[in-house]
MARSE-833569 format. One record per residue (C-alpha): residue number from 1; residue in one letter; chain; x, y, z. Coordinates in Angstrom, 1 decimal, always signed. Layout:
% residues N
[NUM; A; A; [X; Y; Z]]
...
***
This chain:
% residues 337
[1; X; A; [+4.0; -44.1; +80.2]]
[2; X; A; [+1.5; -45.1; +77.5]]
[3; X; A; [+3.1; -45.0; +73.9]]
[4; X; A; [+0.8; -44.4; +71.1]]
[5; X; A; [+1.2; -44.8; +67.5]]
[6; X; A; [-0.8; -44.7; +64.3]]
[7; X; A; [-2.5; -48.2; +63.7]]
[8; X; A; [-1.0; -50.0; +61.0]]
[9; X; A; [-4.4; -49.9; +58.9]]
[10; X; A; [-4.3; -46.1; +58.7]]
[11; X; A; [-0.7; -45.8; +57.5]]
[12; X; A; [-1.6; -47.4; +53.9]]
[13; X; A; [-4.6; -45.3; +53.7]]
[14; X; A; [-2.6; -42.1; +54.3]]
[15; X; A; [-0.1; -43.1; +51.8]]
[16; X; A; [-2.7; -43.6; +49.2]]
[17; X; A; [-4.0; -40.3; +49.9]]
[18; X; A; [-0.6; -38.6; +49.4]]
[19; X; A; [-0.3; -40.5; +46.5]]
[20; X; A; [-3.5; -39.6; +44.6]]
[21; X; A; [-4.9; -36.4; +45.9]]
[22; X; A; [-2.2; -34.3; +44.3]]
[23; X; A; [-2.8; -36.1; +41.1]]
[24; X; A; [-6.8; -35.7; +41.3]]
[25; X; A; [-6.3; -32.1; +42.2]]
[26; X; A; [-4.2; -31.5; +39.4]]
[27; X; A; [-6.2; -33.1; +36.8]]
[28; X; A; [-9.1; -30.5; +36.5]]
[29; X; A; [-6.3; -27.9; +35.8]]
[30; X; A; [-4.8; -29.9; +33.2]]
[31; X; A; [-8.3; -30.2; +31.4]]
[32; X; A; [-8.6; -26.8; +31.7]]
[33; X; A; [-5.6; -25.7; +30.2]]
[34; X; A; [-5.8; -28.1; +27.5]]
[35; X; A; [-9.3; -26.9; +26.7]]
[36; X; A; [-8.2; -22.9; +26.8]]
[37; X; A; [-5.1; -23.6; +24.8]]
[38; X; A; [-6.7; -25.2; +21.8]]
[39; X; A; [-9.7; -23.4; +21.8]]
[40; X; A; [-12.1; -26.5; +22.5]]
[41; X; A; [-14.7; -25.1; +24.7]]
[42; X; A; [-18.0; -26.7; +24.1]]
[43; X; A; [-21.4; -26.9; +26.2]]
[44; X; A; [-21.1; -25.8; +29.8]]
[45; X; A; [-17.2; -25.1; +29.4]]
[46; X; A; [-18.0; -21.9; +27.4]]
[47; X; A; [-19.4; -20.2; +30.5]]
[48; X; A; [-16.8; -21.5; +32.8]]
[49; X; A; [-13.8; -20.6; +30.7]]
[50; X; A; [-14.9; -16.8; +31.4]]
[51; X; A; [-13.1; -17.6; +34.6]]
[52; X; A; [-9.7; -18.6; +33.3]]
[53; X; A; [-8.1; -16.0; +35.3]]
[54; X; A; [-9.1; -17.2; +38.5]]
[55; X; A; [-8.0; -20.9; +37.8]]
[56; X; A; [-4.8; -19.7; +37.5]]
[57; X; A; [-4.3; -18.8; +41.0]]
[58; X; A; [-6.3; -22.1; +41.7]]
[59; X; A; [-3.8; -24.1; +40.0]]
[60; X; A; [-1.0; -23.1; +42.1]]
[61; X; A; [-2.7; -25.1; +45.0]]
[62; X; A; [-1.9; -29.1; +43.4]]
[63; X; A; [+1.3; -27.5; +42.5]]
[64; X; A; [+2.3; -26.6; +46.1]]
[65; X; A; [+0.6; -29.8; +47.4]]
[66; X; A; [+2.6; -32.0; +44.8]]
[67; X; A; [+5.9; -30.4; +46.0]]
[68; X; A; [+5.2; -30.8; +49.5]]
[69; X; A; [+4.1; -34.3; +49.1]]
[70; X; A; [+7.4; -35.0; +46.7]]
[71; X; A; [+5.2; -36.4; +44.2]]
[72; X; A; [+7.7; -35.1; +41.4]]
[73; X; A; [+5.5; -36.1; +38.4]]
[74; X; A; [+2.6; -34.8; +39.5]]
[75; X; A; [+4.3; -31.3; +40.5]]
[76; X; A; [+5.9; -31.5; +37.0]]
[77; X; A; [+2.3; -31.7; +35.4]]
[78; X; A; [+1.0; -29.2; +37.6]]
[79; X; A; [+3.9; -26.7; +37.1]]
[80; X; A; [+3.0; -27.0; +33.2]]
[81; X; A; [-0.6; -26.3; +33.5]]
[82; X; A; [+0.4; -23.4; +35.7]]
[83; X; A; [+2.7; -22.1; +32.8]]
[84; X; A; [+0.4; -22.4; +30.1]]
[85; X; A; [-2.4; -20.6; +31.9]]
[86; X; A; [-0.2; -18.2; +33.2]]
[87; X; A; [+0.9; -17.7; +29.6]]
[88; X; A; [-2.6; -17.2; +28.4]]
[89; X; A; [-3.6; -15.0; +30.8]]
[90; X; A; [-1.0; -12.8; +32.5]]
[91; X; A; [-0.1; -10.8; +29.3]]
[92; X; A; [-3.1; -9.0; +29.6]]
[93; X; A; [-1.7; -7.3; +32.6]]
[94; X; A; [+1.4; -6.1; +30.6]]
[95; X; A; [+1.5; -3.3; +28.3]]
[96; X; A; [+2.1; -4.1; +24.7]]
[97; X; A; [+5.4; -3.0; +23.2]]
[98; X; A; [+3.2; -2.2; +20.1]]
[99; X; A; [+0.1; -0.2; +20.8]]
[100; X; A; [-0.5; +1.0; +17.2]]
[101; X; A; [+0.5; +4.3; +15.7]]
[102; X; A; [+1.3; +7.1; +18.0]]
[103; X; A; [+0.5; +9.7; +15.4]]
[104; X; A; [-2.6; +11.1; +14.1]]
[105; X; A; [-5.9; +12.4; +15.7]]
[106; X; A; [-6.6; +11.8; +19.1]]
[107; X; A; [-10.2; +10.2; +19.9]]
[108; X; A; [-11.8; +8.9; +23.0]]
[109; X; A; [-14.8; +6.4; +22.7]]
[110; X; A; [-16.7; +4.8; +25.4]]
[111; X; A; [-18.9; +1.8; +25.8]]
[112; X; A; [-21.5; +0.8; +28.3]]
[113; X; A; [-24.1; -1.8; +28.7]]
[114; X; A; [-26.9; +0.2; +30.2]]
[115; X; A; [-28.9; -3.1; +31.6]]
[116; X; A; [-32.1; -3.0; +30.0]]
[117; X; A; [-32.4; +0.7; +30.5]]
[118; X; A; [-31.5; +0.9; +34.2]]
[119; X; A; [-28.4; +2.7; +34.0]]
[120; X; A; [-28.3; +6.2; +35.5]]
[121; X; A; [-28.8; +8.5; +32.6]]
[122; X; A; [-26.9; +11.5; +34.5]]
[123; X; A; [-24.0; +9.0; +35.6]]
[124; X; A; [-23.5; +8.3; +31.8]]
[125; X; A; [-23.6; +11.8; +30.8]]
[126; X; A; [-21.2; +12.7; +33.4]]
[127; X; A; [-18.5; +10.2; +32.2]]
[128; X; A; [-19.2; +11.5; +28.6]]
[129; X; A; [-18.6; +14.9; +29.7]]
[130; X; A; [-15.8; +14.4; +32.2]]
[131; X; A; [-13.7; +12.4; +29.9]]
[132; X; A; [-14.1; +14.4; +26.6]]
[133; X; A; [-15.8; +11.2; +24.6]]
[134; X; A; [-16.6; +11.7; +21.2]]
[135; X; A; [-18.1; +8.4; +20.4]]
[136; X; A; [-20.5; +6.4; +22.8]]
[137; X; A; [-21.8; +2.9; +22.2]]
[138; X; A; [-24.9; +1.8; +24.2]]
[139; X; A; [-26.1; -1.8; +24.6]]
[140; X; A; [-29.5; -3.2; +26.1]]
[141; X; A; [-30.5; +0.5; +25.0]]
[142; X; A; [-34.5; +1.1; +25.6]]
[143; X; A; [-36.5; +3.8; +24.7]]
[144; X; A; [-36.5; +4.8; +28.5]]
[145; X; A; [-32.8; +4.9; +28.6]]
[146; X; A; [-32.9; +7.2; +25.3]]
[147; X; A; [-35.2; +9.4; +26.9]]
[148; X; A; [-33.3; +9.8; +30.1]]
[149; X; A; [-30.0; +10.4; +28.4]]
[150; X; A; [-31.7; +13.2; +26.3]]
[151; X; A; [-33.2; +14.6; +29.3]]
[152; X; A; [-29.5; +14.3; +31.0]]
[153; X; A; [-28.0; +16.4; +28.1]]
[154; X; A; [-26.4; +13.8; +26.1]]
[155; X; A; [-27.9; +14.9; +22.8]]
[156; X; A; [-26.2; +18.3; +23.4]]
[157; X; A; [-22.8; +16.7; +23.9]]
[158; X; A; [-22.9; +14.3; +21.3]]
[159; X; A; [-25.7; +15.3; +18.7]]
[160; X; A; [-25.0; +12.8; +15.8]]
[161; X; A; [-26.5; +9.1; +16.5]]
[162; X; A; [-27.6; +5.8; +15.1]]
[163; X; A; [-30.1; +4.4; +17.2]]
[164; X; A; [-31.9; +1.1; +17.6]]
[165; X; A; [-33.4; +1.4; +20.9]]
[166; X; A; [-36.0; -1.4; +21.7]]
[167; X; A; [-37.8; -2.5; +24.8]]
[168; X; A; [-35.7; -5.7; +26.5]]
[169; X; A; [-32.2; -6.4; +26.0]]
[170; X; A; [-31.8; -6.3; +22.2]]
[171; X; A; [-31.3; -2.5; +21.5]]
[172; X; A; [-28.1; -0.8; +21.0]]
[173; X; A; [-27.1; +2.8; +19.8]]
[174; X; A; [-24.3; +5.0; +19.0]]
[175; X; A; [-23.9; +8.6; +19.8]]
[176; X; A; [-21.3; +10.8; +18.1]]
[177; X; A; [-20.0; +14.5; +18.5]]
[178; X; A; [-18.7; +14.4; +14.8]]
[179; X; A; [-21.3; +14.0; +11.9]]
[180; X; A; [-22.1; +10.7; +11.0]]
[181; X; A; [-23.3; +9.1; +7.5]]
[182; X; A; [-24.7; +5.6; +6.6]]
[183; X; A; [-26.5; +5.2; +10.2]]
[184; X; A; [-28.2; +1.8; +10.6]]
[185; X; A; [-28.3; -1.2; +12.5]]
[186; X; A; [-27.7; -5.1; +11.6]]
[187; X; A; [-29.7; -8.1; +13.8]]
[188; X; A; [-27.6; -10.9; +14.7]]
[189; X; A; [-28.8; -14.6; +15.0]]
[190; X; A; [-29.4; -13.8; +18.7]]
[191; X; A; [-31.7; -11.1; +17.8]]
[192; X; A; [-29.4; -8.4; +19.3]]
[193; X; A; [-29.4; -5.1; +17.3]]
[194; X; A; [-25.9; -3.3; +16.6]]
[195; X; A; [-26.0; +0.0; +15.6]]
[196; X; A; [-23.4; +1.2; +13.2]]
[197; X; A; [-22.4; +4.4; +11.4]]
[198; X; A; [-19.3; +5.9; +9.6]]
[199; X; A; [-18.1; +8.8; +12.1]]
[200; X; A; [-16.2; +11.9; +10.7]]
[201; X; A; [-13.8; +13.4; +12.9]]
[202; X; A; [-12.5; +16.7; +11.5]]
[203; X; A; [-9.1; +16.2; +10.3]]
[204; X; A; [-9.2; +12.3; +10.6]]
[205; X; A; [-10.0; +9.5; +8.1]]
[206; X; A; [-13.7; +8.4; +8.4]]
[207; X; A; [-14.1; +5.5; +10.7]]
[208; X; A; [-16.6; +2.7; +10.6]]
[209; X; A; [-18.0; +2.2; +14.3]]
[210; X; A; [-20.3; -0.5; +15.5]]
[211; X; A; [-21.7; -1.2; +19.0]]
[212; X; A; [-20.9; -4.8; +19.3]]
[213; X; A; [-23.7; -7.0; +21.3]]
[214; X; A; [-23.8; -10.8; +20.3]]
[215; X; A; [-26.0; -13.1; +22.1]]
[216; X; A; [-24.8; -14.0; +25.3]]
[217; X; A; [-23.8; -18.0; +25.8]]
[218; X; A; [-26.5; -18.2; +28.6]]
[219; X; A; [-27.5; -21.7; +27.9]]
[220; X; A; [-26.3; -24.7; +25.7]]
[221; X; A; [-29.1; -24.0; +23.2]]
[222; X; A; [-27.8; -20.5; +22.9]]
[223; X; A; [-24.3; -21.4; +22.0]]
[224; X; A; [-24.7; -21.8; +18.2]]
[225; X; A; [-26.3; -18.1; +17.8]]
[226; X; A; [-23.5; -17.0; +20.6]]
[227; X; A; [-20.8; -18.3; +17.8]]
[228; X; A; [-22.8; -17.2; +14.9]]
[229; X; A; [-23.1; -13.6; +16.2]]
[230; X; A; [-19.3; -13.4; +16.8]]
[231; X; A; [-18.4; -14.8; +13.6]]
[232; X; A; [-20.6; -12.4; +11.9]]
[233; X; A; [-18.6; -9.3; +13.5]]
[234; X; A; [-17.5; -7.1; +10.9]]
[235; X; A; [-13.5; -7.0; +10.4]]
[236; X; A; [-11.2; -4.5; +8.9]]
[237; X; A; [-10.9; -4.4; +5.0]]
[238; X; A; [-7.4; -3.9; +3.6]]
[239; X; A; [-8.5; -0.8; +1.8]]
[240; X; A; [-11.3; +0.1; +3.8]]
[241; X; A; [-12.1; +2.6; +6.4]]
[242; X; A; [-10.4; +1.7; +9.8]]
[243; X; A; [-12.9; +0.0; +12.2]]
[244; X; A; [-13.6; +0.3; +15.9]]
[245; X; A; [-15.9; -2.5; +17.4]]
[246; X; A; [-16.8; -1.6; +20.8]]
[247; X; A; [-19.2; -3.1; +23.2]]
[248; X; A; [-20.4; -5.8; +25.3]]
[249; X; A; [-19.2; -9.2; +23.7]]
[250; X; A; [-20.6; -11.5; +26.3]]
[251; X; A; [-16.9; -13.1; +26.0]]
[252; X; A; [-13.6; -12.8; +27.5]]
[253; X; A; [-10.4; -12.9; +25.5]]
[254; X; A; [-10.4; -16.8; +26.8]]
[255; X; A; [-13.0; -17.6; +24.3]]
[256; X; A; [-11.6; -19.0; +21.2]]
[257; X; A; [-14.0; -17.1; +19.0]]
[258; X; A; [-13.0; -13.7; +20.3]]
[259; X; A; [-9.5; -14.5; +19.6]]
[260; X; A; [-10.1; -15.4; +16.1]]
[261; X; A; [-12.1; -12.2; +15.5]]
[262; X; A; [-9.2; -10.3; +16.8]]
[263; X; A; [-6.5; -12.0; +14.6]]
[264; X; A; [-8.3; -10.6; +11.5]]
[265; X; A; [-7.3; -7.1; +12.2]]
[266; X; A; [-7.9; -6.1; +15.4]]
[267; X; A; [-6.2; -5.4; +18.9]]
[268; X; A; [-8.2; -5.1; +22.0]]
[269; X; A; [-7.4; -1.7; +23.8]]
[270; X; A; [-7.3; -2.9; +27.3]]
[271; X; A; [-5.2; -5.6; +26.5]]
[272; X; A; [-2.8; -3.2; +24.8]]
[273; X; A; [-2.5; -1.1; +27.6]]
[274; X; A; [-2.1; -3.9; +30.3]]
[275; X; A; [-5.5; -3.6; +31.5]]
[276; X; A; [-7.1; -6.4; +30.0]]
[277; X; A; [-7.9; -8.1; +33.4]]
[278; X; A; [-9.7; -5.6; +34.8]]
[279; X; A; [-13.6; -7.0; +35.2]]
[280; X; A; [-16.1; -5.2; +33.6]]
[281; X; A; [-19.1; -7.2; +34.4]]
[282; X; A; [-20.4; -8.9; +38.0]]
[283; X; A; [-20.8; -9.7; +40.7]]
[284; X; A; [-24.5; -10.6; +39.2]]
[285; X; A; [-27.3; -10.3; +41.6]]
[286; X; A; [-27.9; -13.0; +44.3]]
[287; X; A; [-25.3; -15.3; +42.3]]
[288; X; A; [-22.5; -13.3; +43.4]]
[289; X; A; [-20.2; -14.8; +40.5]]
[290; X; A; [-16.6; -13.5; +40.3]]
[291; X; A; [-16.3; -10.6; +38.0]]
[292; X; A; [-15.1; -11.2; +34.7]]
[293; X; A; [-14.1; -9.0; +31.2]]
[294; X; A; [-16.8; -8.9; +29.0]]
[295; X; A; [-16.7; -5.5; +27.7]]
[296; X; A; [-14.3; -4.6; +25.0]]
[297; X; A; [-12.7; -1.8; +22.7]]
[298; X; A; [-11.7; -3.7; +19.7]]
[299; X; A; [-9.7; -1.4; +17.3]]
[300; X; A; [-8.3; -1.8; +13.7]]
[301; X; A; [-4.7; -2.3; +14.0]]
[302; X; A; [-4.3; +1.0; +12.2]]
[303; X; A; [-5.4; +2.8; +15.1]]
[304; X; A; [-3.3; +3.4; +18.3]]
[305; X; A; [-4.2; +3.0; +22.0]]
[306; X; A; [-3.3; +5.7; +24.4]]
[307; X; A; [-5.1; +4.6; +27.5]]
[308; X; A; [-8.2; +2.6; +28.9]]
[309; X; A; [-10.0; +3.4; +32.1]]
[310; X; A; [-13.1; +1.2; +33.4]]
[311; X; A; [-15.7; +3.0; +35.6]]
[312; X; A; [-18.6; +1.8; +37.5]]
[313; X; A; [-22.2; +3.0; +36.5]]
[314; X; A; [-25.3; +3.4; +38.9]]
[315; X; A; [-28.0; +0.9; +37.8]]
[316; X; A; [-26.1; -1.1; +35.4]]
[317; X; A; [-24.3; -4.3; +36.1]]
[318; X; A; [-21.7; -3.6; +33.6]]
[319; X; A; [-18.8; -1.2; +33.9]]
[320; X; A; [-18.1; +1.6; +31.2]]
[321; X; A; [-15.0; +1.2; +29.3]]
[322; X; A; [-13.3; +4.4; +28.1]]
[323; X; A; [-10.4; +4.3; +25.5]]
[324; X; A; [-8.1; +7.0; +24.1]]
[325; X; A; [-7.2; +6.5; +20.7]]
[326; X; A; [-5.0; +7.8; +17.8]]
[327; X; A; [-7.0; +7.6; +14.7]]
[328; X; A; [-5.2; +8.2; +11.1]]
[329; X; A; [-5.0; +11.6; +9.8]]
[330; X; A; [-7.2; +12.4; +6.8]]
[331; X; A; [-5.4; +11.1; +3.6]]
[332; X; A; [-2.9; +9.2; +5.8]]
[333; X; A; [-4.5; +5.4; +6.0]]
[334; X; A; [-2.3; +2.7; +5.8]]
[335; X; A; [-3.5; -0.8; +4.4]]
[336; X; A; [-4.9; -2.8; +7.0]]
[337; X; A; [-2.9; -5.9; +8.1]]
***
């Protein structure tokens, strides 16, 4: 009988591998958690940070390997990484105790990036009709899309508007069932136009509504304009009209500039109802990137959130976000917090 054993030179190599591998696997998650926790995303990390929800799952791998290898220090570090990332991400899947005021006037809003005017106009109008949408925000809104929506009957459903439709990716628009005042648009550092207007629902206080579309952080050279566009977004004024900022933010809730914007008086509607992890963009073309949540309905904290739904739209790489809100009744606007 022949007895075989592992060569002596191999055993130390295995011991080194078992000692080093868990630490090497845990290190990226640790760095990711630090960047996410303190908002230190810079350069290429800005794009990568959008995929933080997937990293939470991946972070379990080094934790399990460290536990199996009985590397307790590495396991402890990996457990902290999992806990930090989970604390950043998982609350989005849980309804908030505070969704804002329940009383007031019901209003349904919708946002959709129409992908350089390629979204099916009939599909957009169908969502507006079927969901009783009163305010619609569009991004990458072109004259071709505008004509298609008109032909599909949008103007009959939402006859009031503030439109900044241009060829390419920079246009936007707002449509409303109710009269609007002060329609216009503002152009950000990244050259995207954001249509805005004051919407006046019957029985409700007037609302300032803007179609948000900060520049995408598509390259390191675009990051300064991306940050500038987000920093320039309107914020609620203590004694002003409640604000609805809805659109394609080219950012997830893992990006520090968006969190800073929300802290100035907003709540994210999807996050409030436990649907903050529902993706709204991707996979994109041949790259097949994992889908992420770039489109948001940010509502003034004086506005309540009842429900949120996400719908695919033929022809667009984004999904529509529809939010059922409760806005203050006329004469009953509290001071913004």
